[in-house]
C-alpha positions as semicolon CSV with decimal commas, in nm:
position;residue;x (nm);y (nm);z (nm)
1;M;4,935;-3,291;0,131
2;T;5,258;-3,132;0,017
3;D;5,129;-2,785;0,102
4;M;5,021;-2,901;0,448
5;S;5,360;-3,061;0,513
6;Q;5,537;-2,744;0,408
7;S;5,305;-2,539;0,628
8;E;5,369;-2,762;0,926
9;S;5,742;-2,748;0,860
10;V;5,738;-2,366;0,849
11;S;5,525;-2,354;1,162
12;G;5,763;-2,590;1,340
13;Q;6,061;-2,381;1,236
14;S;5,889;-2,061;1,356
15;K;5,812;-2,224;1,689
16;S;6,170;-2,341;1,726
17;V;6,295;-1,991;1,651
18;A;6,050;-1,842;1,904
19;D;6,155;-2,097;2,168
20;A;6,519;-2,024;2,104
21;E;6,454;-1,650;2,129
22;R;6,270;-1,696;2,460
23;T;6,550;-1,916;2,592
24;R;6,806;-1,656;2,489
25;K;6,613;-1,377;2,665
26;V;6,575;-1,586;2,980
27;K;6,947;-1,661;2,985
28;K;7,021;-1,292;2,924
29;R;6,791;-1,193;3,212
30;Y;6,951;-1,447;3,445
31;A;7,296;-1,326;3,341
32;A;7,192;-0,967;3,416
33;E;7,064;-1,074;3,758
34;R;7,392;-1,253;3,830
35;R;7,586;-0,941;3,728
36;F;7,367;-0,723;3,947
37;K;7,418;-0,957;4,241
38;F;7,792;-0,957;4,176
39;Y;7,804;-0,576;4,164
40;G;7,612;-0,560;4,492
41;L;7,846;-0,804;4,663
42;L;8,143;-0,617;4,520
43;A;8,010;-0,287;4,657
44;I;7,960;-0,444;5,001
45;A;8,310;-0,593;4,991
46;L;8,463;-0,257;4,895
47;A;8,271;-0,079;5,173
48;L;8,375;-0,338;5,432
49;G;8,733;-0,324;5,307
50;A;8,745;0,055;5,334
51;L;8,589;0,043;5,681
52;T;8,832;-0,228;5,793
53;W;9,127;-0,032;5,657
54;L;9,008;0,281;5,840
55;V;8,960;0,103;6,173
56;V;9,288;-0,088;6,145
57;S;9,487;0,225;6,057
58;I;9,336;0,423;6,346
59;T;9,392;0,135;6,585
60;A;9,752;0,091;6,471
61;Q;9,821;0,457;6,543
62;G;9,623;0,484;6,866
63;Y;9,658;0,164;7,068
64;T;9,994;0,274;7,210
65;A;9,825;0,572;7,377
66;F;9,656;0,336;7,622
67;V;9,994;0,271;7,789
68;Q;10,233;0,531;7,926
69;T;10,604;0,499;7,997
70;K;10,697;0,544;8,362
71;V;11,035;0,614;8,527
72;E;11,115;0,484;8,875
73;L;11,311;0,725;9,092
74;N;11,429;0,702;9,452
75;V;11,282;1,029;9,578
76;Y;11,368;1,182;9,913
77;F;11,075;1,383;10,043
78;D;11,287;1,652;10,203
79;P;11,103;1,818;10,495
80;Q;11,296;2,142;10,438
81;V;11,151;2,166;10,088
82;I;10,800;2,038;10,155
83;D;10,717;2,153;10,509
84;P;10,995;2,352;10,674
85;D;10,772;2,450;10,969
86;G;10,658;2,094;11,034
87;N;10,292;2,194;11,075
88;R;10,162;1,967;10,797
89;D;9,941;2,253;10,677
90;A;9,772;2,148;10,351
91;K;9,818;2,495;10,203
92;I;10,192;2,486;10,271
93;L;10,221;2,132;10,138
94;S;10,041;2,230;9,816
95;K;10,281;2,516;9,743
96;A;10,606;2,322;9,795
97;N;10,864;2,291;9,516
98;Y;10,809;1,924;9,429
99;A;10,996;1,960;9,098
100;A;11,317;2,002;9,298
101;L;11,261;1,659;9,456
102;Y;11,252;1,451;9,137
103;R;11,529;1,661;8,977
104;K;11,753;1,595;9,274
105;A;11,666;1,224;9,267
106;I;11,763;1,175;8,903
107;R;12,078;1,386;8,938
108;Q;12,191;1,174;9,233
109;Q;12,159;0,866;9,014
110;F;12,366;1,018;8,732
111;V;12,644;1,181;8,933
112;D;12,872;1,199;8,628
113;V;12,646;1,460;8,464
114;K;12,811;1,790;8,560
115;S;12,727;2,067;8,314
116;R;12,419;2,279;8,373
117;R;12,279;2,210;8,028
118;D;12,320;1,833;8,062
119;R;12,162;1,834;8,407
120;R;11,869;2,031;8,267
121;D;11,834;1,780;7,982
122;L;11,860;1,492;8,229
123;A;11,570;1,630;8,432
124;R;11,362;1,646;8,113
125;L;11,356;1,267;8,097
126;V;11,074;1,303;8,350
127;S;10,749;1,477;8,262
128;S;10,698;1,833;8,380
129;G;10,382;1,707;8,549
130;A;10,576;1,477;8,782
131;D;10,565;1,747;9,052
132;L;10,185;1,720;9,054
133;E;10,212;1,344;9,107
134;L;10,445;1,397;9,403
135;R;10,216;1,664;9,547
136;R;9,913;1,436;9,526
137;M;10,116;1,164;9,695
138;V;10,215;1,392;9,984
139;L;9,865;1,538;10,028
140;S;9,711;1,190;10,041
141;D;9,976;1,055;10,281
142;P;10,185;1,320;10,462
143;S;10,372;1,045;10,649
144;V;10,605;1,008;10,349
145;I;10,768;1,341;10,438
146;G;11,121;1,275;10,559
147;K;11,138;0,934;10,388
148;R;11,309;0,806;10,076
149;V;11,055;0,628;9,859
150;K;11,078;0,461;9,518
151;V;10,815;0,628;9,302
152;W;10,700;0,560;8,946
153;L;10,670;0,896;8,771
154;T;10,546;0,978;8,420
155;A;10,823;0,998;8,163
156;S;10,848;1,280;7,911
157;D;10,690;1,235;7,569
158;E;11,035;1,190;7,406
159;V;11,116;0,898;7,637
160;D;10,766;0,760;7,591
161;Q;10,785;0,768;7,211
162;F;11,136;0,621;7,206
163;H;11,030;0,340;7,439
164;K;10,730;0,264;7,215
165;G;10,947;0,253;6,904
166;A;10,809;0,563;6,731
167;F;11,169;0,640;6,632
168;T;11,483;0,435;6,673
169;R;11,847;0,492;6,754
170;D;11,935;0,398;6,394
171;L;11,824;0,740;6,275
172;P;12,095;1,006;6,247
173;E;12,112;1,218;6,561
174;A;12,025;1,533;6,367
175;Q;11,688;1,384;6,268
176;R;11,563;1,316;6,621
177;Q;11,509;1,525;6,934
178;F;11,614;1,230;7,149
179;K;11,993;1,270;7,123
180;D;12,263;1,012;7,186
181;K;12,319;1,130;7,542
182;H;11,948;1,085;7,613
183;I;11,969;0,732;7,474
184;G;12,263;0,661;7,704
185;W;12,068;0,776;8,009
186;Y;11,763;0,581;7,890
187;D;11,971;0,262;7,847
188;E;12,104;0,299;8,201
189;L;11,752;0,331;8,341
190;V;11,636;0,028;8,139
191;K;11,934;-0,171;8,264
192;N;11,834;-0,094;8,624
193;G;11,469;-0,183;8,559
194;Q;11,354;0,176;8,605
195;I;11,166;0,209;8,275
196;E;10,831;0,039;8,231
197;A;10,513;0,085;8,027
198;K;10,198;0,093;8,242
199;F;9,829;0,144;8,168
200;N;9,768;0,511;8,093
201;T;9,514;0,611;8,356
202;T;9,589;0,978;8,285
203;L;9,417;0,947;7,947
204;F;9,087;0,871;8,119
205;T;9,118;1,080;8,437
206;S;9,248;1,422;8,335
207;G;9,170;1,706;8,100
208;T;9,375;1,827;7,808
209;S;9,729;1,964;7,839
210;R;10,002;2,118;7,627
211;E;10,221;1,825;7,727
212;P;10,106;1,510;7,544
213;E;10,200;1,272;7,826
214;L;9,968;1,468;8,059
215;A;9,678;1,510;7,817
216;G;9,353;1,322;7,881
217;I;9,001;1,302;7,746
218;W;8,805;1,304;8,072
219;G;8,727;1,675;8,046
220;A;8,597;1,626;7,691
221;I;8,391;1,323;7,797
222;V;8,228;1,518;8,080
223;G;8,165;1,811;7,845
224;S;8,004;1,573;7,595
225;F;7,788;1,429;7,873
226;W;7,649;1,768;7,979
227;T;7,599;1,872;7,616
228;M;7,410;1,550;7,536
229;M;7,195;1,590;7,848
230;V;7,089;1,939;7,741
231;T;7,027;1,815;7,386
232;L;6,813;1,523;7,504
233;L;6,609;1,723;7,756
234;I;6,519;1,980;7,490
235;S;6,491;1,783;7,166
236;F;6,308;1,471;7,291
237;P;5,992;1,625;7,444
238;I;5,963;1,895;7,177
239;G;6,029;1,653;6,891
240;V;5,787;1,386;7,013
241;S;5,515;1,641;7,090
242;T;5,552;1,799;6,747
243;A;5,536;1,462;6,573
244;V;5,228;1,352;6,771
245;Y;5,044;1,671;6,687
246;L;5,132;1,661;6,316
247;Q;5,052;1,292;6,281
248;E;4,742;1,259;6,497
249;F;4,577;1,598;6,554
250;A;4,683;1,852;6,288
251;P;4,436;1,917;6,004
252;K;4,555;1,824;5,658
253;N;4,594;2,153;5,473
254;R;4,860;2,349;5,293
255;W;5,001;2,496;5,615
256;T;5,073;2,158;5,770
257;D;5,210;2,044;5,434
258;L;5,444;2,344;5,437
259;I;5,557;2,259;5,792
260;E;5,625;1,897;5,696
261;V;5,829;2,002;5,392
262;N;6,035;2,242;5,604
263;I;6,101;1,974;5,867
264;N;6,224;1,736;5,597
265;N;6,442;2,012;5,452
266;L;6,589;2,096;5,793
267;A;6,706;1,736;5,829
268;A;6,930;1,792;5,524
269;V;7,069;2,133;5,625
270;P;7,450;2,130;5,686
271;S;7,528;2,125;6,056
272;I;7,746;2,436;6,038
273;V;7,434;2,639;5,954
274;F;7,295;2,548;6,297
275;G;7,626;2,664;6,445
276;L;7,586;3,002;6,276
277;L;7,229;3,020;6,407
278;G;7,348;2,944;6,760
279;L;7,622;3,208;6,730
280;A;7,375;3,473;6,617
281;V;7,089;3,388;6,854
282;F;7,221;3,225;7,171
283;L;7,553;3,410;7,199
284;N;7,505;3,748;7,032
285;F;7,135;3,805;7,107
286;F;7,074;3,624;7,439
287;G;7,432;3,667;7,564
288;L;7,480;3,311;7,688
289;P;7,838;3,212;7,782
290;R;8,067;3,084;7,512
291;S;8,206;2,730;7,529
292;A;7,925;2,623;7,764
293;P;7,752;2,284;7,723
294;L;7,421;2,470;7,758
295;V;7,477;2,655;7,431
296;G;7,620;2,346;7,263
297;G;7,317;2,144;7,375
298;L;7,077;2,407;7,242
299;V;7,248;2,411;6,902
300;L;7,258;2,031;6,879
301;A;6,894;2,013;6,992
302;L;6,792;2,227;6,696
303;M;6,993;2,001;6,467
304;T;6,849;1,680;6,618
305;L;6,484;1,790;6,624
306;P;6,407;1,705;6,256
307;T;6,553;1,355;6,297
308;I;6,343;1,286;6,606
309;I;6,026;1,429;6,448
310;I;6,065;1,223;6,130
311;A;6,145;0,902;6,324
312;T;5,853;0,956;6,562
313;R;5,606;1,017;6,280
314;A;5,725;0,702;6,105
315;A;5,678;0,503;6,428
316;L;5,328;0,646;6,481
317;S;5,220;0,577;6,124
318;A;5,337;0,215;6,161
319;V;5,074;0,152;6,430
320;P;4,773;-0,016;6,255
321;P;4,451;0,187;6,222
322;S;4,266;-0,097;6,393
323;I;4,431;0,000;6,724
324;R;4,291;0,351;6,694
325;E;3,950;0,226;6,588
326;A;3,932;-0,025;6,874
327;A;4,024;0,242;7,131
328;L;3,767;0,486;6,996
329;G;3,512;0,205;6,976
330;V;3,527;0,138;7,352
331;G;3,469;0,505;7,431
332;A;3,819;0,651;7,456
333;S;3,868;1,011;7,352
334;K;4,116;1,089;7,077
335;Q;4,370;1,211;7,329
336;Q;4,329;0,895;7,537
337;M;4,356;0,683;7,224
338;V;4,688;0,849;7,134
339;M;4,839;0,863;7,484
340;H;4,726;0,523;7,613
341;H;4,741;0,307;7,300
342;V;4,920;0,452;6,998
343;L;5,214;0,624;7,170
344;P;5,316;0,323;7,388
345;L;5,313;0,097;7,083
346;A;5,524;0,346;6,886
347;L;5,770;0,404;7,172
348;P;6,035;0,150;7,054
349;G;6,060;0,322;6,716
350;I;6,067;0,662;6,886
351;M;6,352;0,554;7,116
352;T;6,547;0,408;6,825
353;G;6,519;0,731;6,627
354;T;6,612;0,937;6,932
355;I;6,924;0,732;7,003
356;I;7,035;0,754;6,640
357;G;6,980;1,131;6,648
358;M;7,178;1,161;6,971
359;A;7,459;0,951;6,823
360;Q;7,470;1,187;6,527
361;A;7,483;1,486;6,763
362;L;7,762;1,325;6,968
363;G;7,986;1,312;6,662
364;E;7,925;1,669;6,547
365;T;8,211;1,919;6,542
366;A;8,131;2,206;6,302
367;P;7,838;2,367;6,490
368;L;8,030;2,355;6,819
369;L;8,333;2,525;6,665
370;M;8,110;2,818;6,572
371;I;8,000;2,875;6,934
372;G;8,350;2,869;7,085
373;M;8,375;2,515;7,222
374;V;8,715;2,498;7,053
375;A;8,878;2,680;7,345
376;F;9,166;2,523;7,538
377;I;8,994;2,401;7,856
378;V;9,208;2,223;8,116
379;D;8,959;2,202;8,404
380;I;8,689;1,936;8,423
381;P;8,348;2,105;8,370
382;G;8,126;2,102;8,674
383;G;7,794;2,165;8,501
384;P;7,620;2,285;8,184
385;M;7,730;2,645;8,246
386;S;8,102;2,565;8,286
387;A;8,343;2,626;8,001
388;S;8,421;2,295;7,833
389;T;8,486;2,115;7,510
390;V;8,350;1,790;7,368
391;L;8,519;1,477;7,241
392;P;8,499;1,548;6,862
393;V;8,634;1,900;6,914
394;Q;8,911;1,764;7,136
395;I;9,009;1,529;6,854
396;F;9,012;1,825;6,616
397;L;9,238;2,025;6,849
398;W;9,485;1,741;6,905
399;S;9,508;1,662;6,534
400;D;9,648;2,010;6,473
401;L;9,936;1,978;6,723
402;P;10,284;1,891;6,592
403;E;10,407;1,648;6,858
404;R;10,421;1,282;6,755
405;A;10,268;1,180;7,089
406;F;9,951;1,375;7,008
407;V;9,903;1,164;6,692
408;E;9,850;0,850;6,900
409;R;9,628;1,034;7,146
410;T;9,418;1,168;6,861
411;S;9,370;0,816;6,729
412;A;9,295;0,686;7,079
413;A;9,028;0,953;7,127
414;I;8,877;0,856;6,789
415;L;8,860;0,493;6,907
416;V;8,683;0,601;7,227
417;L;8,435;0,813;7,027
418;L;8,372;0,524;6,787
419;A;8,312;0,296;7,084
420;F;8,048;0,536;7,220
421;L;7,878;0,559;6,880
422;I;7,882;0,181;6,831
423;V;7,734;0,128;7,178
424;M;7,457;0,382;7,113
425;N;7,368;0,226;6,779
426;F;7,383;-0,122;6,933
427;I;7,138;-0,011;7,202
428;A;6,908;0,125;6,931
429;V;6,917;-0,211;6,750
430;L;6,849;-0,398;7,073
431;L;6,551;-0,178;7,153
432;R;6,409;-0,228;6,807
433;K;6,455;-0,606;6,823
434;R;6,328;-0,632;7,181
435;F;6,010;-0,427;7,148
436;E;5,936;-0,448;6,776
437;R;5,589;-0,579;6,694
438;R;5,476;-0,744;6,375
439;W;5,135;-0,632;6,259
């Protein structure tokens, strides 16, 4: 009896130790899971914090670019300057010296400014592009000739930045281009209600310029549009056709395996390599024009092809085999099975992958720099063969300019580009949610 009691006691102690060990391991496992969950949440929080900081910093620098300071002047449209013959010929009106009109208007307001240097500095309160604004006004309505009209003209970038608070009058005069005399003239205009910040339509309606107050992104947007059109028209049909053949028709052998490996490798090749390829093939060998959206679209199409092929193959493989078997069972040929049944069901995934690939191409800069789309292009491109730039390259060009006003325009262009990318990715998500099927 004593031996049995001792045995039961030892057995009970061993069981208690085993239970305690199991409990300890369970608690340790749960603690590890809680730590893993915490690390995951911490990583997400850090990523969201970095993204928020990036967006907030860009927005803080760029939101002021969406307004532009204007100066109101009482301009006399002198017939002797604009149209001395009185024929209202458009060619004569276009060649008139409109700069003399706004210079005379501002000098008449500040009659105390006598020296030539001060009068020249006074005229610089108004943008050098104000003559183009007056010319457009006369060409659209020649009846203003011979009248005195109050006109809001674009202020120079120094006035614009001072009005927006980029630098203040508290700084020593030696540390700012906007001198004390300029501040005095500015204060007089503000006192008379002749300085006002208005929505910057120039940013969205004109091309680039050496003068920041005249620089816009419309030329880059149009160039991006033509480049993306060429990219889509080339990469989408070729990419989808390649994926359909490899997934549905190609025999499984070492050659197709080699092709698949190379396609996957091409998706990871740095984009500048495609730029070098475009420089060597499209420009040097075929002699296509530099800075043209056609060449940019061809280069980006090569870069986007692997993404579209991989996304299309994934969408095709997601279609259940039962769909194929049912189509073949009712007498459809393999081509009919693919074109009439499998491809329509895979189309949402194909479109999602294509949009994501196009969004990636829209944000590319390096390959386009290699083919000369970094040129200074003022005119709005009229087609895929016209010299142009694209929005990411325009951002790159502006970021290298020293004027403070170009800093805000660079940030504003980044915000516009981000908006395009967000919209494209949002459309891809909507397509996936709208047409996705659960098998």
